[in-house]
C-alpha positions in Angstrom: -38.0 72.5 105.7 -37.1 69.4 103.8 -35.6 66.6 105.7 -31.9 66.1 104.7 -31.4 62.8 102.9 -29.1 60.5 104.8 -26.0 59.5 102.8 -25.3 55.8 102.7 -21.9 54.6 103.4 -20.2 52.4 100.8 -20.6 48.8 101.7 -17.5 47.4 103.2 -16.5 43.7 102.6 -14.9 41.6 105.0 -11.6 40.1 104.1 -13.2 36.8 103.6 -16.1 38.2 101.5 -13.5 40.0 99.3 -11.5 36.9 98.7 -14.6 35.0 97.8 -15.7 37.7 95.3 -12.3 37.7 93.7 -12.4 34.0 93.3 -15.8 34.2 91.5 -14.4 36.8 89.1 -11.4 34.6 88.3 -13.7 31.7 87.8 -15.9 33.7 85.4 -12.9 34.8 83.4 -11.6 31.3 83.1 -15.1 30.1 82.0 -15.3 32.9 79.5 -11.8 32.4 78.1 -12.4 28.6 78.0 -15.7 29.2 76.1 -14.0 31.5 73.6 -11.2 28.9 73.2 -13.7 26.1 72.6 -15.5 28.3 70.0 -12.2 29.2 68.3 -11.1 25.5 68.4 -14.4 24.5 66.8 -14.1 27.2 64.1 -10.5 26.1 63.4 -11.5 22.5 63.2 -14.3 23.4 60.7 -12.0 25.6 58.7 -9.3 23.0 58.7 -11.8 20.4 57.6 -13.0 22.6 54.9 -9.4 23.4 53.8 -8.4 19.7 53.6 -11.7 18.3 52.2 -12.8 21.2 49.9 -10.3 24.0 49.2 -7.1 22.1 49.0 -8.4 19.2 46.8 -10.2 21.7 44.5 -7.0 23.8 44.0 -4.6 20.9 43.5 -2.8 20.9 40.2 -3.7 17.7 38.2 -2.7 18.6 34.7 0.3 20.5 33.3 0.8 21.6 29.7 4.1 23.4 29.3 3.8 26.4 31.7 0.0 26.1 32.2 -1.5 24.4 35.2 -5.0 23.1 35.6 -6.5 22.3 39.0 -9.1 19.9 40.2 -11.9 22.5 40.2 -11.2 23.2 36.5 -11.1 19.5 35.8 -14.4 18.8 37.5 -16.0 21.7 35.5 -14.8 20.2 32.3 -15.9 16.7 33.2 -19.4 17.9 34.2 -19.7 20.0 31.0 -18.6 17.1 28.9 -20.9 14.6 30.7 -23.9 16.9 30.0 -23.1 16.7 26.3 -22.8 12.9 26.4 -25.7 11.8 28.5 -25.7 8.3 26.9 -22.4 7.6 28.6 -21.5 7.1 32.2 -19.4 9.7 34.0 -16.5 7.1 34.2 -16.5 6.6 30.4 -16.7 10.4 29.8 -13.9 10.9 32.2 -11.5 8.9 30.0 -11.6 11.6 27.3 -11.4 14.7 29.6 -7.5 14.8 30.0 -7.1 14.8 26.3 -9.8 17.5 25.9 -8.0 19.8 28.4 -4.6 19.1 26.8 -5.9 19.6 23.3 -7.6 22.9 24.2 -4.4 24.3 25.8 -2.2 23.2 22.9 -4.6 24.8 20.4 -4.6 28.1 22.4 -0.8 28.2 22.6 -0.3 27.4 18.9 -3.1 29.5 17.5 -1.9 32.7 19.1 1.2 33.0 16.9 -1.1 32.6 13.9 -3.0 35.6 15.0 -6.1 33.7 16.1 -7.1 34.5 19.7 -10.4 33.9 21.5 -11.1 36.2 24.4 -12.2 34.2 27.5 -14.1 37.2 28.8 -16.3 37.5 25.7 -16.8 33.7 25.8 -18.0 33.9 29.4 -20.4 36.8 28.5 -21.8 34.8 25.7 -22.4 31.8 27.9 -24.0 33.9 30.6 -26.2 35.7 28.0 -27.4 32.3 26.8 -28.2 31.1 30.3 -25.4 28.6 30.3 -22.9 27.8 33.1 -19.8 30.0 32.8 -17.2 28.3 35.0 -13.6 28.0 33.8 -14.1 24.5 32.4 -17.2 25.6 30.4 -15.3 28.7 29.1 -12.3 26.5 28.0 -14.6 24.1 26.1 -16.4 26.9 24.3 -13.1 28.6 23.5 -11.7 25.4 22.0 -14.7 25.0 19.8 -14.4 28.5 18.5 -10.7 28.1 18.0 -11.2 25.0 15.9 -13.7 26.8 13.7 -11.5 29.8 13.2 -8.4 27.8 12.6 -10.1 25.8 9.9 -11.7 28.9 8.3 -9.0 31.5 8.7 -5.8 29.4 8.6 -6.1 25.9 7.1 -8.8 27.0 4.6 -6.8 30.0 3.5 -3.1 29.2 3.6 -2.8 25.4 3.8 -5.5 23.9 1.5 -5.8 25.3 -2.0 -9.0 25.8 -3.8 -7.9 23.7 -6.8 -5.8 20.6 -7.3 -4.7 18.2 -10.1 -7.5 15.7 -10.3 -8.5 12.5 -12.2 -11.8 10.8 -12.8 -11.2 7.0 -12.6 -13.1 3.7 -12.6 -11.2 1.0 -10.6 -11.5 -2.4 -9.1 -9.2 -4.9 -7.3 -9.4 -8.4 -8.7 -8.3 -11.4 -6.7 -5.7 -12.6 -9.3 -3.9 -11.5 -12.5 -6.0 -13.9 -14.6 -9.2 -12.4 -13.2 -8.0 -8.8 -13.9 -7.0 -9.8 -17.5 -10.5 -11.4 -18.0 -12.2 -8.2 -16.7 -10.0 -6.0 -18.9 -10.9 -7.9 -22.0 -14.6 -7.5 -21.3 -14.1 -3.7 -20.7 -12.2 -3.3 -24.0 -15.0 -5.2 -25.7 -17.5 -2.6 -24.5 -19.0 -4.2 -21.4 -20.1 -1.6 -18.7 -17.7 -1.1 -15.9 -20.5 -1.4 -13.3 -21.3 -4.9 -14.6 -17.6 -5.9 -14.5 -17.4 -4.7 -10.9 -20.2 -7.0 -9.8 -18.3 -9.9 -11.3 -14.7 -9.2 -10.3 -14.3 -6.5 -7.6 -13.0 -7.7 -4.3 -12.3 -4.3 -2.7 -15.0 -2.6 -0.5 -15.3 0.8 -2.1 -15.6 -0.4 -5.6 -18.6 -2.5 -4.5 -20.2 0.6 -3.0 -19.9 3.0 -5.9 -19.9 0.5 -8.9 -16.2 1.3 -9.4 -16.7 4.9 -10.3 -14.7 7.3 -8.0 -15.6 10.5 -9.8 -13.2 13.5 -9.7 -10.7 13.2 -7.0 -7.3 14.6 -6.0 -4.6 12.1 -5.1 -4.7 12.0 -1.3 -8.5 11.6 -1.1 -8.4 8.9 -3.8 -5.8 7.0 -1.9 -7.9 7.1 1.2 -10.8 5.6 -0.7 -8.7 3.0 -2.5 -6.4 2.3 0.4 -3.5 2.0 -2.1 -1.2 4.2 -4.1 -0.9 1.7 -7.0 -3.9 2.7 -9.1 -3.4 6.4 -8.4 0.2 6.4 -9.5 -0.9 4.8 -12.8 -3.8 7.1 -13.3 -1.9 10.4 -12.9 0.6 9.2 -15.5 -2.0 8.0 -18.0 -4.1 9.7 -20.7 -8.0 9.9 -20.7 -9.5 6.7 -22.1 -6.5 4.5 -21.1 -7.2 1.2 -19.5 -4.4 -0.2 -17.3 -2.8 -3.6 -17.5 -3.3 -5.7 -14.3 -1.5 -3.7 -11.6 0.0 -5.9 -8.9 -0.6 -4.8 -5.3 0.7 -7.0 -2.5 -0.6 -4.7 0.3 -4.3 -4.1 -0.3 -6.9 -6.3 1.4 -9.8 -8.0 -0.3 -12.8 -9.7 1.2 -12.2 -13.2 -0.1 -9.8 -16.2 0.2 -9.5 -19.9 -0.5 -9.0 -22.9 1.8 -6.9 -25.9 1.1 -7.8 -28.5 3.8 -6.4 -31.9 4.6 -8.3 -34.0 7.2 -5.5 -36.3 8.5 -7.7 -38.2 10.9 -10.9 -38.4 13.0 -10.3 -39.2 16.7 -14.0 -39.0 17.3 -17.3 -38.1 15.5 -17.0 -34.4 16.4 -13.2 -34.1 16.2 -10.8 -33.8 13.2 -7.1 -33.6 12.9 -6.6 -30.9 10.3 -3.9 -29.4 8.1 -4.9 -26.2 6.3 -3.8 -23.1 4.4 -5.8 -20.0 3.6 -4.7 -18.4 0.3 -5.2 -15.2 -1.6 -6.8 -16.4 -4.8 -8.2 -19.5 -6.5 -5.4 -19.4 -8.9 -2.8 -19.4 -6.1 -4.7 -22.2 -4.3 -4.6 -24.4 -7.4 -0.9 -23.9 -7.7 -0.2 -24.6 -4.0 -2.3 -27.7 -4.0 -0.2 -29.1 -6.9 3.0 -28.3 -5.0 1.7 -30.0 -1.9 0.7 -33.1 -3.8 4.2 -33.1 -5.5 5.8 -33.4 -2.0 6.8 -29.8 -1.1 7.0 -29.0 2.6 3.7 -28.0 4.2 5.5 -25.9 6.8 7.4 -23.9 4.1 4.3 -23.3 2.0 2.2 -22.3 5.1 4.9 -20.0 6.4 5.2 -18.3 3.0 1.6 -18.1 1.7 -1.1 -18.9 4.3 -3.1 -15.8 5.4 -5.0 -17.5 8.3 -2.8 -16.6 11.3 -3.2 -19.9 13.2 -2.3 -21.8 10.0 0.8 -19.7 9.5 1.9 -19.8 13.1 1.5 -23.5 13.4 3.1 -24.1 10.0 -0.1 -25.5 8.5 -0.8 -27.9 11.3 -4.1 -26.9 13.0 -4.1 -30.1 15.0 -7.2 -31.6 16.5 -10.2 -29.4 16.2 -13.4 -30.2 18.1 -16.9 -29.1 17.1 -19.0 -28.7 20.3 -22.3 -27.5 18.7 -23.9 -26.6 15.4 -24.3 -22.9 16.0 -20.7 -21.7 16.6 -18.2 -22.4 13.9 -14.8 -23.7 14.9 -13.1 -21.8 12.1 -15.9 -20.8 9.6 -19.0 -22.3 8.3 -17.5 -23.4 5.0 -14.3 -24.7 6.6 -16.3 -26.7 9.2 -18.5 -28.3 6.5 -15.4 -29.9 4.9 -13.4 -30.5 8.0 -16.2 -32.3 9.9 -18.1 -33.7 7.0 -18.7 -37.4 7.1 -18.0 -37.8 3.4 -14.7 -36.0 3.5 -11.9 -38.3 2.3 -9.1 -38.6 4.9 -5.5 -37.8 3.9 -6.3 -35.9 0.7 -6.0 -32.2 0.0 -9.3 -30.5 -0.8 -10.0 -28.5 -4.0 -9.9 -24.7 -3.3 -12.9 -23.7 -1.0 -13.9 -20.1 -1.4 -14.6 -18.2 1.9 -15.4 -14.6 2.7 -15.2 -14.7 6.5 -11.5 -13.8 6.5 -9.9 -11.1 4.3 -6.7 -11.8 2.4 -3.9 -9.5 1.2 -2.8 -8.9 -2.4 -4.5 -8.6 -5.8 -4.5 -6.9 -9.1 -6.0 -3.5 -10.0 -7.8 -2.7 -13.2 -8.2 1.0 -13.7 -9.8 3.1 -16.5 -8.9 6.8 -16.7 -12.1 8.6 -17.7 -10.8 12.2 -17.5 -7.9 14.2 -16.2 -7.5 17.9 -15.4 -4.8 20.1 -13.8 -5.8 22.7 -11.2 -9.4 21.6 -11.1 -11.5 23.4 -8.4 -12.1 21.0 -5.5 -15.6 20.1 -4.5 -16.8 21.6 -1.2 -16.9 18.1 0.3 -13.3 17.2 -0.8 -12.0 20.6 0.3 -13.5 20.3 3.7 -12.0 16.8 4.0 -8.6 18.1 3.2 -9.0 21.0 5.7 -10.0 18.5 8.4 -7.1 16.2 7.5 -4.6 19.1 7.7 -6.0 20.3 11.0 -5.8 16.8 12.5 -2.2 16.4 11.3 -1.4 19.7 12.9 -2.9 18.6 16.2 -0.9 15.3 16.1 2.3 17.3 15.5 1.5 19.6 18.4 1.1 16.6 20.7 4.4 15.2 19.5 6.1 18.6 19.9 5.0 19.1 23.5 4.8 15.5 24.6 7.6 15.9 27.2 5.8 18.9 28.6 2.4 17.3 29.2 1.9 15.8 32.6 -1.5 14.3 33.8 0.0 12.1 36.6 -1.4 14.4 39.3 -4.9 13.2 38.4 -4.4 9.6 39.5 -4.5 10.3 43.3 -7.8 12.2 43.2 -9.6 10.5 40.4 -12.2 8.7 42.5 -12.9 11.9 44.4 -13.2 13.9 41.2 -15.7 11.4 39.7 -17.8 11.4 42.9 -17.8 15.2 43.0 -18.8 15.4 39.4 -21.7 13.0 39.9 -23.0 15.1 42.8 -22.9 18.2 40.6 -24.8 16.3 37.9 -27.4 15.1 40.5 -26.6 11.4 40.2 
């Protein structure tokens, strides 16, 4: 018969043992809770650090355009994308253009929509991803802006704003320094001399020197851009083919020539001269002003009225004591210095006109020949694209003016250094 197993009685703790055990349990709970609290605290500290150093700065609004807001993350995206396209420039230099890029892109998006031109960001993002390119919000916005520009020019400006044909003229033109020079050039042209030869002798405007004075078929606004003056255009559109203009006065256009009148009053030392001087528009004018000076007219009055060298005009013709410190750096210009510091220069006597091309002067006389003229002539592809680009740029300028009070980039200033540093890290600098 199996021996009956003896049942063990539950262990009984003394009051002292029970108190000790309970203290141990409380201590373990305190240690456990303290440990959990420390872990929670560490996690909170890490999360708060991440929030204040990463999340919050990246989600801070730095640019506003009307009702649209752009945060730091978007800005960094745009800066990095732009920097990758301009690797020859520092991030700091690239950054100067980024606010305008963002503002321009948003203004274009807003203004293109009423014209029925919309670019879907989702499709842009897909295209970028399919091409293996980054597809962050900044990259998408840049790609969208480029597509909008192309579509605006092709679907709007090239269709409804810029026509395919315009009234055009084919002219030959040059700007002479004086009326007498223009008359002389005109006489040679009437007598059969080639315009390109006359240009070499008389033209003082830049474009005529480049194209031998022949501007081909042009509509008025493009022609004005090339000539930088409405004077010859106004005459040409009112003339008949074969007409040659009289000298056409133009007080606004610039030419690459002028004439000095110099009076060396004294020589305080070998390398210093006390000088009076005027810089004048033409040899003809310089001869006239010299005669008036020698007849006793006021230097100050003549300099204030006619001199086109700013220090001469501001100092009423009195340049004062000029010092030549070396032979490599001109004090005013090489030709001026030769006379002003020349040992053979007679003191107290006005020089004859000294031609100089270092400084431009304003004013001259146009000579224009109207070769051909045609109403509603088809524009060349080059000219039409130029007009489309001009219309588009004017539209953008008007947009900026229209929304100027609703554009705010002030939020960028407080985080600019952080933004640039972050962009450099993303670029691997």
